[in-house]
FIKOLZA-1660 file (N, C-alpha, C; in steps of 0.1 Angstrom, whole numbers, plus 5000, padded with zeros to 4 digits):
% residues 168
   i   px   py   pz ch aa at
   1 0445 1570 1408  A  X  N
   1 0441 1558 1404  A  X CA
   1 0431 1553 1416  A  X  C
   2 0424 1543 1412  A  X  N
   2 0413 1539 1423  A  X CA
   2 0418 1525 1429  A  X  C
   3 0430 1521 1427  A  X  N
   3 0435 1510 1434  A  X CA
   3 0433 1496 1426  A  X  C
   4 0424 1497 1417  A  X  N
   4 0419 1484 1410  A  X CA
   4 0431 1478 1401  A  X  C
   5 0430 1466 1400  A  X  N
   5 0441 1458 1392  A  X CA
   5 0433 1452 1381  A  X  C
   6 0440 1449 1370  A  X  N
   6 0434 1442 1358  A  X CA
   6 0445 1435 1351  A  X  C
   7 0440 1424 1344  A  X  N
   7 0450 1417 1335  A  X CA
   7 0442 1420 1322  A  X  C
   8 0450 1426 1311  A  X  N
   8 0445 1431 1299  A  X CA
   8 0453 1424 1289  A  X  C
   9 0446 1420 1277  A  X  N
   9 0454 1415 1265  A  X CA
   9 0451 1425 1254  A  X  C
  10 0462 1426 1246  A  X  N
  10 0460 1433 1234  A  X CA
  10 0460 1424 1223  A  X  C
  11 0450 1425 1214  A  X  N
  11 0450 1417 1202  A  X CA
  11 0443 1425 1190  A  X  C
  12 0450 1426 1179  A  X  N
  12 0445 1432 1167  A  X CA
  12 0442 1447 1171  A  X  C
  13 0450 1453 1179  A  X  N
  13 0449 1467 1183  A  X CA
  13 0438 1470 1194  A  X  C
  14 0432 1460 1198  A  X  N
  14 0421 1462 1208  A  X CA
  14 0425 1456 1221  A  X  C
  15 0422 1463 1232  A  X  N
  15 0424 1458 1246  A  X CA
  15 0412 1452 1250  A  X  C
  16 0414 1441 1256  A  X  N
  16 0404 1432 1262  A  X CA
  16 0407 1429 1277  A  X  C
  17 0398 1432 1287  A  X  N
  17 0401 1428 1300  A  X CA
  17 0398 1414 1303  A  X  C
  18 0407 1407 1309  A  X  N
  18 0407 1392 1311  A  X CA
  18 0401 1390 1325  A  X  C
  19 0407 1398 1335  A  X  N
  19 0402 1397 1348  A  X CA
  19 0406 1410 1355  A  X  C
  20 0397 1413 1365  A  X  N
  20 0400 1426 1372  A  X CA
  20 0395 1425 1386  A  X  C
  21 0400 1432 1395  A  X  N
  21 0396 1433 1410  A  X CA
  21 0382 1440 1410  A  X  C
  22 0374 1435 1420  A  X  N
  22 0361 1440 1422  A  X CA
  22 0352 1430 1428  A  X  C
  23 0342 1426 1421  A  X  N
  23 0332 1416 1426  A  X CA
  23 0337 1403 1429  A  X  C
  24 0345 1397 1419  A  X  N
  24 0351 1384 1420  A  X CA
  24 0364 1382 1427  A  X  C
  25 0373 1392 1422  A  X  N
  25 0388 1391 1427  A  X CA
  25 0390 1403 1436  A  X  C
  26 0397 1400 1447  A  X  N
  26 0402 1410 1455  A  X CA
  26 0417 1415 1451  A  X  C
  27 0425 1406 1446  A  X  N
  27 0439 1409 1442  A  X CA
  27 0442 1399 1431  A  X  C
  28 0451 1404 1421  A  X  N
  28 0455 1396 1410  A  X CA
  28 0470 1395 1412  A  X  C
  29 0476 1382 1409  A  X  N
  29 0490 1379 1410  A  X CA
  29 0497 1387 1400  A  X  C
  30 0510 1388 1402  A  X  N
  30 0519 1397 1393  A  X CA
  30 0524 1389 1381  A  X  C
  31 0523 1376 1381  A  X  N
  31 0528 1368 1369  A  X CA
  31 0519 1360 1362  A  X  C
  32 0510 1367 1354  A  X  N
  32 0501 1360 1345  A  X CA
  32 0509 1355 1332  A  X  C
  33 0504 1346 1326  A  X  N
  33 0509 1341 1312  A  X CA
  33 0499 1338 1302  A  X  C
  34 0502 1339 1290  A  X  N
  34 0492 1335 1279  A  X CA
  34 0498 1326 1269  A  X  C
  35 0490 1317 1265  A  X  N
  35 0495 1309 1254  A  X CA
  35 0492 1314 1240  A  X  C
  36 0496 1307 1229  A  X  N
  36 0492 1312 1215  A  X CA
  36 0478 1312 1212  A  X  C
  37 0470 1303 1218  A  X  N
  37 0457 1302 1216  A  X CA
  37 0448 1313 1223  A  X  C
  38 0455 1320 1232  A  X  N
  38 0449 1331 1239  A  X CA
  38 0444 1328 1252  A  X  C
  39 0446 1316 1257  A  X  N
  39 0444 1312 1271  A  X CA
  39 0452 1320 1281  A  X  C
  40 0447 1326 1290  A  X  N
  40 0455 1334 1300  A  X CA
  40 0455 1327 1314  A  X  C
  41 0466 1323 1319  A  X  N
  41 0466 1316 1333  A  X CA
  41 0472 1327 1343  A  X  C
  42 0466 1328 1355  A  X  N
  42 0469 1338 1365  A  X CA
  42 0466 1334 1378  A  X  C
  43 0473 1339 1388  A  X  N
  43 0468 1336 1403  A  X CA
  43 0461 1348 1407  A  X  C
  44 0452 1345 1417  A  X  N
  44 0443 1356 1423  A  X CA
  44 0439 1352 1436  A  X  C
  45 0435 1363 1443  A  X  N
  45 0428 1360 1456  A  X CA
  45 0412 1365 1453  A  X  C
  46 0403 1355 1455  A  X  N
  46 0390 1359 1454  A  X CA
  46 0384 1369 1465  A  X  C
  47 0373 1375 1463  A  X  N
  47 0368 1384 1473  A  X CA
  47 0363 1377 1485  A  X  C
  48 0361 1364 1485  A  X  N
  48 0358 1356 1496  A  X CA
  48 0371 1352 1504  A  X  C
  49 0382 1356 1499  A  X  N
  49 0396 1352 1506  A  X CA
  49 0403 1340 1501  A  X  C
  50 0396 1332 1492  A  X  N
  50 0403 1320 1487  A  X CA
  50 0412 1324 1476  A  X  C
  51 0424 1317 1476  A  X  N
  51 0432 1320 1465  A  X CA
  51 0434 1308 1455  A  X  C
  52 0438 1311 1443  A  X  N
  52 0439 1300 1433  A  X CA
  52 0446 1304 1421  A  X  C
  53 0446 1295 1412  A  X  N
  53 0452 1297 1398  A  X CA
  53 0441 1295 1389  A  X  C
  54 0438 1304 1379  A  X  N
  54 0428 1305 1371  A  X CA
  54 0432 1306 1357  A  X  C
  55 0424 1300 1348  A  X  N
  55 0426 1301 1333  A  X CA
  55 0414 1307 1327  A  X  C
  56 0416 1318 1320  A  X  N
  56 0406 1325 1312  A  X CA
  56 0407 1321 1297  A  X  C
  57 0395 1317 1291  A  X  N
  57 0395 1314 1277  A  X CA
  57 0383 1320 1271  A  X  C
  58 0384 1328 1262  A  X  N
  58 0373 1335 1256  A  X CA
  58 0362 1340 1265  A  X  C
  59 0366 1346 1277  A  X  N
  59 0358 1353 1286  A  X CA
  59 0353 1344 1297  A  X  C
  60 0356 1331 1297  A  X  N
  60 0352 1322 1307  A  X CA
  60 0364 1319 1317  A  X  C
  61 0362 1320 1329  A  X  N
  61 0373 1319 1338  A  X CA
  61 0370 1307 1347  A  X  C
  62 0380 1298 1347  A  X  N
  62 0379 1285 1355  A  X CA
  62 0391 1284 1365  A  X  C
  63 0387 1279 1377  A  X  N
  63 0398 1277 1387  A  X CA
  63 0404 1263 1385  A  X  C
  64 0417 1262 1386  A  X  N
  64 0424 1249 1384  A  X CA
  64 0432 1245 1397  A  X  C
  65 0436 1254 1405  A  X  N
  65 0443 1252 1418  A  X CA
  65 0435 1261 1428  A  X  C
  66 0435 1256 1440  A  X  N
  66 0428 1262 1452  A  X CA
  66 0435 1262 1465  A  X  C
  67 0435 1274 1471  A  X  N
  67 0441 1273 1485  A  X CA
  67 0433 1264 1494  A  X  C
  68 0440 1258 1505  A  X  N
  68 0433 1250 1513  A  X CA
  68 0433 1235 1509  A  X  C
  69 0440 1232 1497  A  X  N
  69 0441 1219 1492  A  X CA
  69 0456 1215 1491  A  X  C
  70 0463 1220 1503  A  X  N
  70 0478 1218 1503  A  X CA
  70 0484 1230 1499  A  X  C
  71 0478 1240 1495  A  X  N
  71 0484 1253 1491  A  X CA
  71 0480 1264 1501  A  X  C
  72 0490 1272 1504  A  X  N
  72 0486 1284 1512  A  X CA
  72 0485 1296 1504  A  X  C
  73 0493 1297 1493  A  X  N
  73 0491 1310 1485  A  X CA
  73 0497 1306 1471  A  X  C
  74 0493 1315 1461  A  X  N
  74 0497 1315 1448  A  X CA
  74 0502 1327 1442  A  X  C
  75 0513 1326 1434  A  X  N
  75 0521 1339 1429  A  X CA
  75 0519 1340 1415  A  X  C
  76 0518 1329 1407  A  X  N
  76 0517 1331 1393  A  X CA
  76 0514 1316 1386  A  X  C
  77 0514 1317 1373  A  X  N
  77 0512 1304 1365  A  X CA
  77 0518 1305 1352  A  X  C
  78 0521 1294 1347  A  X  N
  78 0527 1292 1334  A  X CA
  78 0517 1283 1325  A  X  C
  79 0514 1287 1313  A  X  N
  79 0506 1278 1305  A  X CA
  79 0512 1275 1292  A  X  C
  80 0512 1263 1287  A  X  N
  80 0518 1258 1275  A  X CA
  80 0508 1260 1264  A  X  C
  81 0512 1258 1252  A  X  N
  81 0503 1259 1240  A  X CA
  81 0492 1249 1240  A  X  C
  82 0494 1237 1246  A  X  N
  82 0484 1227 1246  A  X CA
  82 0476 1227 1259  A  X  C
  83 0479 1239 1267  A  X  N
  83 0470 1241 1280  A  X CA
  83 0475 1235 1293  A  X  C
  84 0488 1229 1291  A  X  N
  84 0493 1223 1304  A  X CA
  84 0497 1234 1313  A  X  C
  85 0493 1234 1325  A  X  N
  85 0494 1244 1335  A  X CA
  85 0504 1242 1346  A  X  C
  86 0513 1251 1349  A  X  N
  86 0521 1250 1361  A  X CA
  86 0519 1261 1370  A  X  C
  87 0519 1259 1383  A  X  N
  87 0516 1269 1393  A  X CA
  87 0527 1273 1402  A  X  C
  88 0530 1286 1404  A  X  N
  88 0541 1291 1413  A  X CA
  88 0534 1293 1425  A  X  C
  89 0536 1286 1435  A  X  N
  89 0528 1286 1447  A  X CA
  89 0536 1284 1461  A  X  C
  90 0530 1286 1472  A  X  N
  90 0535 1283 1485  A  X CA
  90 0528 1271 1491  A  X  C
  91 0533 1259 1493  A  X  N
  91 0525 1250 1498  A  X CA
  91 0522 1253 1513  A  X  C
  92 0513 1245 1520  A  X  N
  92 0510 1247 1533  A  X CA
  92 0523 1248 1543  A  X  C
  93 0533 1239 1540  A  X  N
  93 0544 1237 1548  A  X CA
  93 0555 1248 1545  A  X  C
  94 0552 1257 1536  A  X  N
  94 0560 1269 1534  A  X CA
  94 0571 1267 1522  A  X  C
  95 0577 1278 1518  A  X  N
  95 0586 1276 1508  A  X CA
  95 0581 1276 1494  A  X  C
  96 0584 1286 1486  A  X  N
  96 0578 1288 1473  A  X CA
  96 0583 1276 1464  A  X  C
  97 0574 1271 1455  A  X  N
  97 0578 1260 1446  A  X CA
  97 0570 1261 1433  A  X  C
  98 0573 1253 1423  A  X  N
  98 0567 1251 1411  A  X CA
  98 0560 1237 1410  A  X  C
  99 0547 1238 1407  A  X  N
  99 0538 1226 1407  A  X CA
  99 0531 1223 1393  A  X  C
 100 0532 1210 1390  A  X  N
 100 0526 1206 1377  A  X CA
 100 0512 1201 1377  A  X  C
 101 0506 1200 1390  A  X  N
 101 0492 1196 1392  A  X CA
 101 0488 1201 1407  A  X  C
 102 0476 1197 1410  A  X  N
 102 0469 1202 1422  A  X CA
 102 0473 1194 1434  A  X  C
 103 0482 1184 1433  A  X  N
 103 0486 1176 1446  A  X CA
 103 0499 1184 1450  A  X  C
 104 0499 1190 1461  A  X  N
 104 0510 1197 1467  A  X CA
 104 0522 1189 1470  A  X  C
 105 0520 1177 1471  A  X  N
 105 0532 1168 1473  A  X CA
 105 0538 1160 1460  A  X  C
 106 0527 1153 1454  A  X  N
 106 0532 1145 1442  A  X CA
 106 0535 1153 1430  A  X  C
 107 0529 1166 1428  A  X  N
 107 0531 1174 1417  A  X CA
 107 0541 1185 1418  A  X  C
 108 0549 1184 1429  A  X  N
 108 0560 1194 1430  A  X CA
 108 0571 1192 1421  A  X  C
 109 0575 1201 1413  A  X  N
 109 0586 1200 1403  A  X CA
 109 0599 1203 1411  A  X  C
 110 0599 1215 1416  A  X  N
 110 0611 1220 1424  A  X CA
 110 0608 1231 1432  A  X  C
 111 0616 1236 1442  A  X  N
 111 0613 1247 1450  A  X CA
 111 0624 1251 1459  A  X  C
 112 0622 1261 1467  A  X  N
 112 0632 1266 1476  A  X CA
 112 0635 1256 1487  A  X  C
 113 0648 1254 1489  A  X  N
 113 0652 1244 1499  A  X CA
 113 0654 1230 1494  A  X  C
 114 0650 1228 1481  A  X  N
 114 0651 1214 1476  A  X CA
 114 0666 1210 1473  A  X  C
 115 0670 1199 1477  A  X  N
 115 0684 1193 1475  A  X CA
 115 0686 1192 1461  A  X  C
 116 0698 1197 1457  A  X  N
 116 0702 1196 1442  A  X CA
 116 0717 1196 1441  A  X  C
 117 0723 1187 1435  A  X  N
 117 0737 1186 1432  A  X CA
 117 0746 1188 1444  A  X  C
 118 0743 1183 1456  A  X  N
 118 0751 1185 1468  A  X CA
 118 0749 1197 1475  A  X  C
 119 0739 1205 1471  A  X  N
 119 0736 1218 1477  A  X CA
 119 0721 1219 1478  A  X  C
 120 0716 1231 1479  A  X  N
 120 0700 1232 1478  A  X CA
 120 0697 1246 1472  A  X  C
 121 0685 1245 1466  A  X  N
 121 0680 1257 1459  A  X CA
 121 0676 1268 1467  A  X  C
 122 0682 1281 1465  A  X  N
 122 0679 1292 1472  A  X CA
 122 0671 1302 1464  A  X  C
 123 0671 1300 1451  A  X  N
 123 0663 1309 1442  A  X CA
 123 0661 1302 1429  A  X  C
 124 0649 1305 1423  A  X  N
 124 0646 1299 1410  A  X CA
 124 0638 1308 1402  A  X  C
 125 0638 1308 1389  A  X  N
 125 0631 1317 1381  A  X CA
 125 0624 1310 1369  A  X  C
 126 0612 1307 1369  A  X  N
 126 0605 1302 1358  A  X CA
 126 0601 1313 1350  A  X  C
 127 0599 1312 1337  A  X  N
 127 0596 1322 1327  A  X CA
 127 0586 1318 1318  A  X  C
 128 0575 1326 1316  A  X  N
 128 0564 1321 1306  A  X CA
 128 0570 1318 1293  A  X  C
 129 0580 1322 1288  A  X  N
 129 0587 1320 1274  A  X CA
 129 0593 1307 1274  A  X  C
 130 0596 1301 1286  A  X  N
 130 0604 1289 1288  A  X CA
 130 0595 1276 1289  A  X  C
 131 0582 1276 1285  A  X  N
 131 0574 1265 1286  A  X CA
 131 0571 1260 1272  A  X  C
 132 0572 1248 1269  A  X  N
 132 0570 1244 1255  A  X CA
 132 0555 1237 1254  A  X  C
 133 0553 1233 1241  A  X  N
 133 0539 1227 1239  A  X CA
 133 0536 1215 1248  A  X  C
 134 0547 1208 1252  A  X  N
 134 0545 1195 1259  A  X CA
 134 0544 1197 1274  A  X  C
 135 0546 1211 1278  A  X  N
 135 0546 1214 1292  A  X CA
 135 0558 1213 1298  A  X  C
 136 0570 1210 1291  A  X  N
 136 0583 1211 1296  A  X CA
 136 0588 1225 1299  A  X  C
 137 0594 1227 1310  A  X  N
 137 0599 1242 1313  A  X CA
 137 0613 1242 1317  A  X  C
 138 0619 1253 1312  A  X  N
 138 0634 1255 1316  A  X CA
 138 0633 1265 1327  A  X  C
 139 0641 1263 1338  A  X  N
 139 0640 1270 1349  A  X CA
 139 0654 1272 1354  A  X  C
 140 0657 1286 1356  A  X  N
 140 0671 1289 1362  A  X CA
 140 0669 1288 1377  A  X  C
 141 0680 1280 1383  A  X  N
 141 0680 1278 1397  A  X CA
 141 0694 1284 1402  A  X  C
 142 0693 1289 1415  A  X  N
 142 0706 1293 1421  A  X CA
 142 0707 1285 1434  A  X  C
 143 0719 1279 1435  A  X  N
 143 0722 1271 1448  A  X CA
 143 0729 1278 1458  A  X  C
 144 0728 1272 1470  A  X  N
 144 0735 1279 1482  A  X CA
 144 0749 1280 1481  A  X  C
 145 0756 1272 1473  A  X  N
 145 0770 1273 1472  A  X CA
 145 0774 1281 1460  A  X  C
 146 0765 1290 1454  A  X  N
 146 0767 1301 1445  A  X CA
 146 0767 1294 1431  A  X  C
 147 0765 1281 1428  A  X  N
 147 0763 1277 1415  A  X CA
 147 0750 1280 1409  A  X  C
 148 0748 1282 1396  A  X  N
 148 0736 1283 1390  A  X CA
 148 0735 1271 1379  A  X  C
 149 0722 1268 1376  A  X  N
 149 0719 1259 1367  A  X CA
 149 0707 1262 1359  A  X  C
 150 0706 1256 1347  A  X  N
 150 0692 1257 1340  A  X CA
 150 0688 1244 1340  A  X  C
 151 0676 1242 1345  A  X  N
 151 0669 1228 1347  A  X CA
 151 0658 1227 1338  A  X  C
 152 0658 1216 1331  A  X  N
 152 0647 1213 1322  A  X CA
 152 0638 1202 1328  A  X  C
 153 0626 1207 1333  A  X  N
 153 0617 1198 1339  A  X CA
 153 0605 1194 1330  A  X  C
 154 0603 1181 1331  A  X  N
 154 0592 1176 1323  A  X CA
 154 0582 1169 1332  A  X  C
 155 0570 1177 1335  A  X  N
 155 0561 1173 1345  A  X CA
 155 0554 1160 1341  A  X  C
 156 0553 1156 1329  A  X  N
 156 0545 1144 1326  A  X CA
 156 0555 1130 1328  A  X  C
 157 0567 1133 1328  A  X  N
 157 0577 1122 1330  A  X CA
 157 0585 1123 1342  A  X  C
 158 0584 1134 1349  A  X  N
 158 0592 1137 1361  A  X CA
 158 0607 1135 1359  A  X  C
 159 0610 1140 1347  A  X  N
 159 0625 1139 1343  A  X CA
 159 0631 1153 1342  A  X  C
 160 0642 1153 1347  A  X  N
 160 0649 1167 1346  A  X CA
 160 0664 1166 1342  A  X  C
 161 0669 1175 1335  A  X  N
 161 0682 1176 1330  A  X CA
 161 0687 1189 1335  A  X  C
 162 0701 1190 1335  A  X  N
 162 0706 1203 1340  A  X CA
 162 0717 1207 1332  A  X  C
 163 0720 1220 1331  A  X  N
 163 0733 1225 1327  A  X CA
 163 0737 1235 1337  A  X  C
 164 0749 1233 1343  A  X  N
 164 0755 1242 1353  A  X CA
 164 0763 1253 1347  A  X  C
 165 0763 1265 1355  A  X  N
 165 0773 1276 1350  A  X CA
 165 0779 1281 1363  A  X  C
 166 0791 1286 1361  A  X  N
 166 0798 1292 1373  A  X CA
 166 0801 1282 1384  A  X  C
 167 0811 1286 1393  A  X  N
 167 0813 1280 1405  A  X CA
 167 0815 1264 1404  A  X  C
 168 0817 1257 1393  A  X  N
 168 0821 1243 1393  A  X CA
 168 0812 1236 1384  A  X  C
% end
């Protein structure tokens, strides 16, 4: 192999390249997502060294999050049916988190080290299948005291509910 990376969609038996490394992108994130309308959200580092979260729609790629604006790096993205975008990113102060907008402070949903239920988050797992049309997302979290919970985060209303399992 030549070491190139690509994000490819299969539709009606045809493969279409959404993004690839080369002239525009140096690397692509490992966690892209696609909504039913065919919009593909992904993290990437551009050839100029800037990282961000991008959305590709019908061959047009637009940046929605950018490094240097409170974010150090991006790992992936989730996109809802109505195009609401969530970014899995590392803010400048460190610690991976999930963000509902481009403000690294005001738009933070949850992240590593956040206080939760008398403990703190040590792991979390968003899933592209867990985001609904309204942008609400179910996220599995693991706490330092070994409890786990499923958190429902609603970015538009900053409302979260939880269901705990194990350990209490």
